N, C-alpha and C positions, 0 to 999 in steps of 0.2 A: 622628388619625394620629400615630404616634410619630416623633420626630426622633432616629434612632439615632446612637450615638457612632461617629465615624470611628476608624479604627485608631490606637492609641497616643495617644488624646486625653485620657487620664486614666482615673481609676478609675470603675467602674460602681457606682452606689449601689443596694444590694440590701436588700430587706426580707425577713425570715424569718417565715413564718406557720406555727405549730406548734412546740411546744417539747419534745416527747419525742425522737423521732429528730432533730428540728431542733437540739436542744442537743447531742446526742451526736455528730452527723455534720455537719449543715449549718453550724453556727456555726464549728467549727474549720476546716472546708474553705474557707469563704468568707474567713475571716481569713488563711488561709495563701496563697490565690491572689493573685498580684501585681496583678491587674487589678480585683479586687472589694473593695468596702468595705461592711460591714454598717451601714446607717444607721437601721434601725428593726426592732423586734420586735413580734410580735402574740401576745397570750394573751387568752382571754376574760375572765380575771380581771386587772384593771388593776394590782393590787398585785403579782401574780406577774410580769406583763410588766415592771414597773418594776424589780423585784428582778433579773430575768434581764438586763435592759438594763444595770443598774449593775454587775453582776458581770462583764459582758463588754465594758464600755466602749462601749455602743451608745447613740447620742444620743437616739433616740425610742422610746417605749413606747406601744403602742396596744391598745385592746380592741375595735376594729371595723376591718373591712377597708376601709370607706369612708375612715376616717381615714388608714390606711396609704397608699392610692393617691392621697390628696389631697396628700401630702407631695411638694414639688417635687424633693427630693433622691432620691426613690425612682424609679429608672429600670427596675428589674426586681424581680420578686417570686418567692420560692421557697416553695412550699406543701408542708408535711409533716404535714398533719392527717389524721385518719381519713378513709376514702374517702367517707363520706356527706356530708362537708363540701366536697369538692373542686369539684363542679359550680358551686355558687353563688359560692364564693370565686374560682375561676378566671375565671368569667364577669365578675365585678366588676373583676378585674385586667386582663383583656383589653379590656373596654369603656373602661377608663381609658387604654388605649394603652401599657400597661407590658409588658415582656418577661416570660415566664413559665417557671419550672421547676416541674414537677408530679411528685409522687410517684405511684407506681402502687398499685393499679389507678386509672386516671385518673378514672373516674366509676362510677356504679352500673349504667349500661346503655349500649349502643352509640349510641343516639340522642343522649344527652347528650354523649358523646365527639365525635360528628360535629359537633354544634352548636359546641362549643368550637374544634374544628379550623377550621371555616368562619369563625368570628369572628376567630380569630388571623390567618387569611389576609386577611380584609377590613381588619383594623387594621394590617397590615404589620408585626406584631411577631414576634419569634423565640420560639417555644415548644418546650421540650425535655422529654422524660420521662426519669425516672431509671431507665432500663433498664441497670443498671451492669455486668452480666456482659459486655456488648459491649466493656468497657474493661479487663477483667482479663487480665493477660499470658498465662496458660495458655489462656484462651478464644480470645485473638487468634491464638496459634500454631495452635490446633486449627482455627480458621476458615481460616487460610492453607493448612494441610495438606489440608483438605477441598477447597478451591478449586483446589489444584494437582493434584488427582486421585490423591493418595496411596492412598486406599481404592478408587478407581474408582467405579463406579456403586453406590450403596448398595442393599443387599438387605434389610437389617433395621436399625432404629434402636431402641435401648433406653435409657430415661432413668429413673434412680431418684433421687429427692430425699427423703431420709429424715432426720427430725430429732425432737428431743424437747422443743422449746420449749413445747409445750402438754401434755406428758405428765403433768405433776403435777396430780393431781385436786383438790388444794387451791388451785390457782391460781384467783382469783376471776373471776366473770362480768364481762365488760366488752363494749365495742362489738364486739370480735372474735367474740363469740358471737351477735351479732344479724345476721340476714339483711338487714334493711332498712338497716343501717348499713354494709354491705359487708364483713362479717367472713368468716372461714373461710380454710382452707388454699388453696383454689382461687384466691381473690383475692390472698392474701399471696404465695404461691409460684407458683401456676399462671400468674399474670399475667406473671411473669418467664419461665417456661418457654415459654409461647406466643410471647413475643417472640423468644427466642433460637432456637426451632425455625424460625420464619419467616426469621430472619437467616441461620442456618446451612444450612437445608435447603430453604427455599422455602415456598410457600403450602400450606395443607391443603385437601384435596378434601372429606373428610367425617370425622366423628368420632362416638365412642360414649363416654359417661361414666357412671361409677357412683360416687356420692359417699356416704360413710358418716361417722357420728359415733360415735367410740369412747367418749367421755365425754359422756353425754347431759344432765348437770346440773352446774352449778357454783354456788358460794355467792355470792349477791349481797352485796357488802360493805356496802351501805347498810342492807338489812333483816336480813342475817344468815341469810336463808332460801335454800333451793335454788331455782335458777331454770333453766328449760329452755334448753339450747344449741340454737339453730336452724341453726347452720352446720356445714359439713363439717370434719373434721380429717384425713380420708384420701380421696384421689382416685385412682381407677383409670381411665385414659384410653387409648383405642385410637384412633389417627389413621391415616388413609390420606392420604399427601401427594399433591399434584397430579401428581407423576410416578409415582404408584402405589406408592411405598415404604411399607411398614407401619412404624409408629412406636408403641411401647408406652411409656406414661409412668405411673410410680407415684410419688405424692406423699403424704407423711404428716408431720404435726407432732407425733405422739404415740407415736413408737417410738424405742427405744434401739438405734441401728444403728451399726456401725463404718464401713460404707461410706455416707457421708452424701450425697454428690452426685456421680453418675456419669453420663456420656454415652458410650454405646458405639455405634460405627458399623461394621457388617460389610458390606463391599463386594465386588465381583467381583475386585478387585485386591489387597485388603488390609483390615486392621482398624485402627481408630483408637479410642483410649480416652482420655477426659478424666475425672479424678476427684480428689476431696479427702476425707480422713478427718478434717478439722478441724471438729469440732462447735462449738467456741467462736467461730469466726470464719469466716463463710461466703464470704469473699473470699480470704483467705490459704490456701495449702496445695495449690492445684491443680497437678497434674502431668499430663503427656501421655505416652502410650505408643503404639507402633505396631508392626505386623508385616505381612509379606507371606506368602503361603501357604508352609508348610513351615518358617517361621522362628519363633523364640520372640518373645513380646511384649517389646519393649525400650523403656526410657524415652528420650524425645526431649528434649534440653535446650532450655529456653526461651531464645532469644537475648537478649543484653543490651539490644538496641534496644527490646524489648517490656517490659522490667521497669519497675516503678514507679521514677521518679527519686528519690523520697524515701519512706521507709517510716514507717508509723504503727502503733502497737500495735493500734489498731482498723482492720482492713483496709478497712472500709466507707469510711473517710475517703480512702484511697488511690484507690479506684475512683471515688468521688463527685467528687474533685478533677478527674479526667479528664472527667467529665460537665460540670462547670463550665467547664473549658477549652474544650470543644466549643461550649458555649452562648455563651461570650464571643467566640469566633471568628465564630459566626453573627451576633451583635450587631454586631461591628466591621464585618463585610462586608455586613450587611443581606441575608443569604443564609440560606434555610431549611436546617436541618441534620437529621441523623439521629442518634438516634431522636427524632422529633417527635411531635406529637399524632396524626399519621397512623398511626404505629406503635402508638400507644396505642389507636386505634380498632380495629386488627386484633386486638390482644390482648383487648380488651374484647368484641369480637364472638365470639371463640372461647370466652370465659368464659360469655357469654350462651347460646351454643349448647350448651355443656356442661351447664348447668342444664336446658335444654330436653330434652336427650337423657336426662338422669337422670330427669326427671319422666315422660317418655313411655316410657322403656325402649327407645328406638329409636336407630338410627344417624341422624345429621342431616347433610344436605348443607351445605357452607359456601359462601355466595355469593361471587362475585368482586367485590372492592371497587375494583379498578383502574379 
């Protein structure tokens, strides 16, 4: 059982596991937050771990999770490794009684996600998932307008998330192309979409999914030979929400689109649109528009109280800092927060059912997890 820090009792010692996204986003964010201190870094190659630790003034470098959690200075662990490593790593962290921040998708299947959630509950630790769109100013305004009834009862929801991150056919084969390692656009982007759909619009009653792969082979950098891509790069999803509202979701990582990420809500009282054209930064650039019947669509200014207090050139740091802040508050108060592993379970469930729907070619009912 963990002995949580009480409010304002000093800095929380954090270990960072994973050094891709971890180096770009986690390290600068934890270094910037006034209540966290990075005390250890993990990389499977100890020499690389030591080099990253030295470059960032981090006292401990480790090449095993067991060594990380054995450090008394480590009170919390942030995991930013590929999805296939999440379950075992997170399990080790939770069993050691350490607080957990986990990147999405949380696991490879819903059974693993449920096990981690139950373990966190038993251990009395605070576990959060990096569902960062909940913390982006434009999204927060959009959520407030929806809940205030601006659009009334939704009659149709349309979501397009279109990008070109995987469009280059010369991009080499890696874990993202492997089904058993949790790759694919559904895991990378759909995990976020399923979370924010639940947050903004409520649970899903049933779904239908069609997953395709536009680039079926990529060069394996080790052998230099073409290797088959097992994962999706485009997803067409039809959802029926619990309240009966139809929701159409289009996700692609292989298209050159000007409208990159848009959410449109058409209700009986009005229309609300959230969108960004910023291809280079998926956090910055979101704007909100609204209209009522007979009126033109007009931009709605994001209020100062929702804006990021400090800007970073990489918008992901801005949003992640807010996730960290939420986590720290939960640790201080020893109180479960949102988005927790419970939200991770729901996102994972919808991903599992999407694969099932694609395989069978049928609509799939979504069980109630409440």
